[in-house]
N, C-alpha and C positions, 0 to 999 in steps of 0.2 A: 471626676479624672482628672490628674495628671501634665499638663501638656505643655510647660516647661523643661528648661536641659535644664534637669540639680549642678547642684556645686559640690566640689572634691567634701564640705563640712558636710551638707545634705545629704552621700554616700558614705562619710565616715559613722552620723550617728544608725543612717541605717544596719550597718555591715552591726556594729556594738549593740543591737541591739535584737539581730541575733547570734551573738554568739550569750547572753546576755537570758538570750531560751536556754539558751546549752550550763549552763549553769556556769557560766564564761566570765565577770566580770570580763573590761579596761577598757580602759581609752583612749580610744586607737590616736586622736586630735594631740597628739600629747609628742612632742620632735620623738624621729625618730624611729613607733610605734605603728606605722605602718605606713602605706607605697600605693596611691589609687593612678594609675593611666589608666587614659580611654583609649577604646578601641569600637567606636558606636558601630550597628552596620546599617546599612546606608544604599536605595535605590533606586534604579536610576532606567526609565521605560520610555521611548519618545518609539510613537507610532507617527508616520507620516504619509501620506496619499503623492501622490507622481502621476502627474500628468501625463497620456504621450497621446500623438495618434498619430491620421496615418490612412492614403487609400488605400484601396489595392478594387485590381478589376475579381468580380462576382457572377461565378455563377450555379445555377441550379435547378432541379428534370423541370418539365412540367410550363403553369402558364406563369403570369405574373402577379395578379390580385396577391396572394399576402405582402413583396416586396412594394408593388405602391401604398401598402396602408402604416407602412415603415414613413418615419419623424425623415424629412428631405432638406439638404441647404447645398447651399448656392461656395461659400470660403466656408470650409471646412472650419482652421485660424479661428475666425469673424467667428463661431456656432459656436451660441453662451451655451454653458455647462456643467451646472449646478457645482459645488463642492460635494462629494460622501458629508452622508454622515457619517460614519462608523472609516475613518483611512488604514485600521485596521486591518478593510475583508478588500477583496480586488467584486469594480467598479465596469463595465462595458457597456457600452452607447454605440448602437450601430445604428447606420443612415445610409440615407440613395441620395447619392449624387441627384438635382435636378436636370431632366434631360439625354440622360444612363441606360434608359430601363426598357430593352429591346432586348424581341426574341426572336429565337434562332431554328434553323429548322438542324434537327442533332446529321451531320456526314456519315455515322456509322452505322445506320438502318434505313429500313424503308419503312415504315411507319409504324414504328418501334414495338420492329422484329426487325432477327438477322436468324441466317441461315446455321446452324446447330451447327454449332463444334465437335461436336463428342457420334454421332453417328455422319458430319459431314455432307447433310440435308436428304439423306438417303432414306431417313427413314425408320430407317430399321440394320441393323445390326448383325456381320453373321457370323452364320451356327451351324453344326455340325449337323447333316439329316438327320445323323448315327450313330449306339453308339454302343461299346464293349458290351454284352453282356452280363446285365450281376445277376448272373444264376452258377454262368457252366463256364463265365469270363473268353468265355471266346476258344479254347482253350478246344481239346479233345474227346473233354466229357461236352460241347452241345449233340452228339452224335455219335449214338457206343458203337453202329453202322457205318458209317466210310467217318466221324471223327470232324466233320463239318468243312469238309473237303469234295462229299460232294457225289465221292469213289466209292462205293460197297473194300472190304475190303473180301483178300480172301479167303474162303473158307476153311481153313482150318487157319487165318488169321483170327477169325469171324470165335471160334473152339473158345467159350470159357470167360467169354467177353466181358456177356450181357450178365449185372446181378442176378440171381434167382432168387425164386421164394419168398416167403409173403412180405417182410422191412422192403424190398426192394421200392425202390423212389417212382411215382406214375409220371412216363413217359408221354409224348404226345407223339404225331408223326411225319418225320420228313421231308422238310419242304425242298432237301437239296436228291436225297438221296430215295425220295419216295419209302421205305421200312417204313413196315410200323410197331411199335412203343418201345421209338430209339432214342428222339431226338428230343432234349430239352423239352422244357411246355412254355420258357415264356420265352423261349427267338426260336421254338419250330428247327432247328439243327442250324443255323442259317450265323449265326457266332453274336448277331450284331442283330437291335432292336433299333426302334425311328427312336428318335427323341423325344420327349415330348415336351420340349422347350419351345419349339417349333413347331412340331409337328410334324417333318420332316420335309417342310421347305423350304430348311435349311438357312430361315433369315426369323431371327425378334424383333418386337416395338422394339423400339430405339428407350430408353427409361428415363434419356432427359426432352428428349421433346414429345414422348409417348406415338411417335408415327404424323406426327403432324410436320418435322423436317421445318423449321423454322421455331423459335424459340423466341420469347420477348428483351431486346436489347437493354441488361441492366444501366449501362449510363445515363440513358437517355428514362430511363422506369420505365420503358415500352408508352410514354406521351411523344416520345416524335420528335421534342425540340427541346430547345432550353430557353429560359431567359438570364438572361445575361446585363447588369450592371455597377456603376461604379460603385463599393463602398466605403463608406468614411466610420472608421471607427476612434472612437471615443476611450481611452480608458486610465483608472484612476486604478494606481499600485502600489502595496503597503510596503512601508521601504520604514520594517524596522532599525531599532540600536536601544542596543541600554550596556546599562555597570550597575556590576551587584560590589559589593564592599561589606566584609570580608570577606580571605580567602573562599578557598575547601576548606582548612583546617576547623572551621570554629563552624562547618553547619553541623553537626551533633549536638554544636550547645543553641545553638538558633532552637533547634525543633524544641528545648525546654519553655524558650522565653516568652511563655501570652501576653509580653509589656502591651502599655500602649505607645504601638506608634503612631508620632507626627506624619501624618499623611497629607496630598495635595497637588490635585490636576489642575495644566494649564492648556490652553489651545493658541494660542498666540505665541510668533518668535518676539517679541517683541514685550511680550509679558514678566512683570521682575520678577525672582528669584522667590522662592518663599525664606521663610525671615529666618528657619531653622537650620538654612543648609549652612557645613561648619567654612572654610577656604579650603580643607585641603577637598572638599566634595563641592564647592562651586569651580574650583582648579582642575577637575578628576572630569564637566559632562562639558568643559568650556567648548572641547570642537564636536561636539551634538549637536547643539541649541542654534546655531547662523543656517538660515534655513536654504536647500536644494534647487538647483536648478527644478524646472519643472514642480515643484512646490503648492498646493493648496490646498490644501491644508496637516492640520494637526494635536497628534493631544499629548501632551507628558505627561506623566507620573512619578510621584515621588515616596517615596517610605525612606525614611527617623527614626533610629530607632538608638535613641543613649545611653552605652553601653560602662561602664566602670570597672575596671580588672582593680583586685583591691588582697597585697600582696600584710600581714599579720606580722607585726614578725617573733611574735609568741605563739603565731602557728606558720610551721615554715609548710605543713606537709596539706596543707589546706591555700588554695584559691580562693577568693569570692567576687562575685558580677551581681553589679546594682546597676538597677536597670526599673525606668518606672511603671506600676504599676495602678489595676483601679483605685488598686485601694492604699497606697501611697507606692516607697521606692518599696518592691522587692529585691530579696540577695538569693542568692544559687548559689551554692555551696560540690565544689571539688576539688577532686585529689590534681594536688601540683605536681611538675616534670619528677619535685625533686623527691615526693613518693611513686611516681609512677618508677621512674627505674629503681628505685629499690627493692617492690615488686617483681618487677619483671626481672632486679640477678635472682633471688628466692625462690624463684620458680626454678629459674633454672636450675642453683642446688639445690632442689627440691628430684628436678627430675634428674642431677646428674645422679644422688645420693640414690635412688631409684633402680639406675640401671647400674650400680654398681654393689651394690645390697642385689639385683639380678642374677647379673655374674657371678658374686663367690657362690649365689642356694648351686645354684648350674654345677661348679668348681667338683 
């Protein structure tokens, strides 16, 4: 496995072999035959863990048994907490200050229960004792004799008012005018019927308290008391930074570079940087190296792939990229900018020709 940065001569020899495989042997080390420039890929990431401590008065529903089982402290700043194993993750240590745990009664309820807010402590909700009959709709069809008023029509007005024949609907005795076979069988001429929700009592049970008039007090959970204490929190929060080279214009190239990356991982602020870093890389990451306030742990990762760009004088339409690989120096071939521009102009010319021919045909 290649592990050292190749020299310009190593790169030119690798490109020569690539050209020879394609039947174009050439000496690239001759003056003016080729130009080598380095555009190495570099990635740096630092994950820091920043420690923050604070106190707050806290309360919870019910008893203090689970609170008393937590670690205690007297001076939060002096309480020892080990740095996190992984500086990229968040950790929180919750502590209890000694002598602060207490139980206080809930001032918003009695015994964990309070007056139902839905029915205002009545246990029920108002309801109409009767409702309009759904069969006759409370109109004149309630009774063919008195129209639901209790006063029968005159003899002349009654003539022909009752449907006759076998298809006439069944009718009942009107409870208002007393006539037989004239009233709506549902309401019997009264135009309204007893409400089925309340059975005529004008009240239905409250759905919230189910008639009990009182409900569980939600803030205290029905316990009727709270546990209060001073809580100390020691938090380890991730604070990452990263640097990547080259820029996005090389994203298409990176997918093809399955080379041997040089990698290193450091955990100390004063650790010596990897030997494979270029001077430009060291300058680039310099501002990320000093320890930050309340930093308790860090992890720095480095990844470096030497990448040489080779322009061959005799092959102006191609550019060659050389980089270390498992089998030696690998060479990838890509169209040069000149070639890409020429292809773009050719595509534009073809499109223009197609448009011209189409217009000529349409004429």
